[in-house]
N, C-alpha and C positions, 0 to 999 in steps of 0.2 A: 504494499500499500504506499503510495507516495506521500511525502511530507511536503508542506508548503513553506517557502522562504522567500523574503523580499530582499533583493540583491541590488547594490550599487557597486559597479566595477569602475573604479577610477583608474585611469591608464589601462583601459580594458584589453587592448591588443586584440588577440584572436580567441578570447573567451575560455581560457584555461579554467578559471574559477567556476564559471557557469558549467562547463563540460564535467568537471569533477562532481559538482552537485547533482547534475543530471545522472551520472553514473552511480550515485548513491541513492537514486530514486527520489530526489527532491523535485517538487513542481516549483519551478523558479519564476518568480514574477520580477521583471527587471524594473526597478524604480528609476534608474538612470545609468548611463555610461559616460565616460569622458575618454576621448582620444582625438588626435587631429591628423593622424597619418591615414591617407585615403585608402591604401590597400588593406590596412588593419580593419578599418570601418567596414569595408566591403566584405572581407573575409568573415567578420563577426556576423553580419546580418544576412548574408547569403546562406550561411550555414546554420544560423539559429532560427531566424524567422522565415527562412526560405523566401525572402523577398525576390521578386523577379523584376527585371527591367521593364519599364514602360516606354511607350513612344513619347518623346519630349520635343519641345522647341528648344534646340540646343542654345541659342543666343539668349533666350529668356532664362534658362536654368543657370547659365554661366553668370549672368548678371545677378541672380539671386544668391549663388554660392560665393561670389566675391565678397559678400558681406561678412563671411565667417572665416575663422582661422582654420585653415586646412593645409596640410603639408604633403608634398609628393615624396619626401625622403626621410620624414620623421624628425628632421633637425631644424628646418626653418619654414616659415610660412610661404606658401606658394604665391607668387605674384600673378600667375596665370594658370588656368586649368583647361584652356581651350583644346589641348592636345589629348585630354582624356576621351575615351570612347563615350558614345551616348549611353551605353549600357551602364558604365561606371557612374556617369553623371546622374542617371536615373536613380540608382541605388543611393548615392550620397543625398540627393534631394529628398528621397523618402525618409531616410534616417533623420535628417535635420528637420523635416516636417513634424516628426514624432517628438524630438527632444529639443530642438532649437539650438541651444548652446551645447556643444560637446567639448570645447576648450575649458579646462578646469578653472582657468583664470576668470571666466565669465559666468560660471554657474553660481547661482545665488540661493541663499537659504530658502527663499519663498518658494523656489521650484521643488524643494524637497520636503517641505512641511506637509504633515499628514500623509506622507508615504509609508510611515511605519516600517522603516528599514530595519531588517534583522541583521544583515551582514553587509559591512562596508569594507571593500578590499582596495588596497592602494599599493601598487607596484610602481613606485615613482621612478623617473628616469635615473639611470645609473651612470651616465656618461661622465659626470664629474666626480664619481666615486671610484669607478672601476680602474684597475691598474693598467688596463689597456689604453686608457685616455689620460689626459692631464687632470690630475686630481685637484679640483678647485674648491672642494668642500661644498656643504649645502647649508651653510648658516643663513640666517635671515638677511644678512647684509651682502651675501655673495652675488645674488641675482643670476646664478648659474642655472643650467637646465635642472639639475637635481634640486635646486631651490624650490621647485614646484610642489615639494612635500608641504611647504608652508601654506599653500593654497587649501590643503586639506584642513589645516588648523583654522583657517579663516572661515571656511564653510561650517565646521563643527561649532566654532565659537558663535557664529551668527545664530545657529539653531539653539545653542545653549542659553544665550541671553534672551532669545524670543520665547522659546517654550521647550524646556528640558525634556518633556516627555516624548519629544520627537527625535531625540538623539539616536543614532544607530546603536543597536544592542551590543554587537560584536564587531571589532576592527581587526583586520588582518593585513600586516605590512609584509612585503617580500622585497629583498634586494640582494645584491652581490655580497660575497663574503668580505670584500675589502671594506665594507661599511663598519666592521668591527676593528679596523686599524686605529691605533692611538690618535692619529690625526683627526679622526671623526668623533672621538668620544664625547667632546663637549657638545657638539651638535646633536648627537643622538640622545645624550642625557637630557638636553633641553627639550627635545621633542617629547620624551617620556614624561618629563615634569609638566609640560603644557597639557598633556592628556590627563594627568592626575588632577589638575586644576578643574577639569571638566568632568571629574568623578569616574574617569576610566582607570582601572587597575590592569597593569600590563605584566606579561611574562618577562623574564630576561630574554634578550635575543638568543635564539637557538638555531643551530645549523642542521639542515637535513641534507644528506647526500643521497641522490636517487639510486646510486649503486648499493646503498644499504638496504634499499627495498628490492634489491636484485634486479633492477632495471638495466637496460643495455648501455646506459650512459653514465659515466662518472661526473656528476654535477652537484656542486655544493651551493646552497643558497641559505640566506639568513631570513628568519621569520620572527615577528612579534605579534602576539594575540593580546588584545585588550578587551576586557569586559566592562560594561557599564555597571558600576557599583560593586560587583562581585570580584573576588580574586580568582584569576584562572590558575589551574594546576600547571606545573612545569611539564612540558611535553615529554612523553615517553614513546619511542619509536617501536612499533610492533613489526619486527623484521619478518619478511615474507620469504618462505623457503621455496622459491620457484625462480631460480636464477635465469636471467636472459643475457644473451650476448649479441654482438652485431649480427651474427648469422640469423637470429630470431626476428630481426626487423629487415633483413635484406630481401629485396624484391628481384628475383632472378629473371622474371619476365618483363621487367621494365628496362628502359634504356639507361646505360651508364656511360659517362664520358670516360674515354681512355686517357691515362696519364701518358704524355709524350714528351720527349726531350731529344734534342739532336746530340747531346753530349753522352759519351759512354759513362756509365756509372756502375758502382758496386754496391751490393746490398750487405750491410753489416748487421749481424745479430746483436741484440742489446740484452743486458741482464734485466730481468723483470722484477720489480718490487711492489707493484700495485696490481689492481684488477686489469690494468691495460697492458697489452702485449704489443710490441712494435719493433720494427727494424729501422735502420738508418741508411739512407741513400748517400753514400760517400761522394763528396764533391759536387752535390747537386745544387746546394744553396748555401749562402752565408748565414741564413737564419735556420737555426736548428729545426724548429717546428716544421718548416716547409720540407724538411728532409725525412720526416717520419711517415712510415707506412704501417698501418695497423692490421691485425689479424682478426678474422671474422669469428673465431672461436673464443675471443675475449671481448672486453668492453670498449666502447668509444670513449675518447676524451670529451670534455666539455665543448659542445659546439659554440661557435662565436659568430658575431655579425660580420667580421672581416678577418683577414689574415689567414694563416694555414688552417685553423680549425673551423673555418667556414668551408673548407675544401678537403674534407676527410678523405685520405687515400687508404685503400685496403687491397690486399691480395685476393685475387679471384681467378681461378682456372689459369694459374701461372702468369697472370697479367696484373698490372696495377691499374685500378680504376677508382673513380670518385663516388661516394655515396650521392644518391640523387635527392631531390627535394622531398619526395614522399618519404623517404627514409629518414630525413632530418625531422620531419613531422612525427614520425613514429617513435623517434628517440625521445620525444616529449609526450608520447603516448596519445597522440592524435592518430588513431589507427584506422579510422573509417576512411576507406578509399574514396567515397563520395565527397568528402571534405576536400581532398586534394583535387579531384576531378572538377569541382565547382570553382576552385581557385583558377585552375587552367582555363576553364570555360570563360572566365571573365578577364582573360588575358593578363593574369598576374604571372610574371616570368618565373622560371625556375630559380634564379638568383634571389628574386624577392620573396619567394615562398621560403627559401632557406633563411632569409633575413627575419621573416615572421616567426618561423620556428625558434630561431635563436633567442628572441626577446620574450618567448613564452615561458610559462612555468610548467614543470613536469606535472602532468595531470595526476599520476599516481601518488606523488608527494602530497598534493593538495587533498586527495582523497583521504590520506592517512591523518592529516591535520584536521579536516573537517570531521572525520570519524570521532576524533578525540575531543574536540571542543564544542561541537554543535549538538 
């Protein structure tokens, strides 16, 4: 029997939280979402509400959408959307008709009052926290991309001072492991203190590695759960004894790009100390990670948005090939082939699907957290 839950997914991306709740047989009512990346919005709504494109007046829709903050690369606001297909523009128009403001900076408390939100999730941008990028902190003074966390504070405080009974009951934060670095301690402590002033009791930040759930990817992420008024228990992981490896997510009947180089190279075996088993292509690249080739009977490293781990190389039939976009989705436990097919149908490229997968949260990890706290 399904349970009901009202959800706000801030920085929603491609609906990991929503998918995890559905897998746990929750009937999810979407109070709101926030995101500005066009492909993420399309991925979310095509696969959740099964929105279909409608015939539009392209010039009219473009004039309408120009009033809103939308991004074609997830990094900066797009000046022009005219090169998007009519199918994509139609979906974006339908979503904005439903929610109006998707940019977290412009969502106001009055839009959320009386929504009776049960779960508010916020996986705020990690670019200014992650070790792959320039670490600019996320203090209130920084105005970095990761600073958008404080827009969550603004929304919650607006509700708190207007009518406390409409505060979301449970909050879930997710971000990269680097957020626990000493450089960010002051900012993170301040965030938890601000929540306490609004009557939220929070767990200590805890790390969950998807490999500990025997998933096919080694991926560590940090979470904080906050309850309104009540103290949440510290998270205890229930390890699942059904281990998966790259081979379990490998699609032998789908196309894989072949690794090619004009240089002669030598494969060097490496000593293995983790769940990951790899070899090294001698003389291939000055960047170590670019030279790694992984074995299908072991786990994948953490997939990333760019760099070598956005192009995972594996051995297959005595060749070196790259994992494809559907396999990147499956590493995050988006296993439904229809999901991938719908993304392709709406002309979202293989590279962009990999990008969408990278920024997602592993669905199995979320299932474990929701099972524990909801």
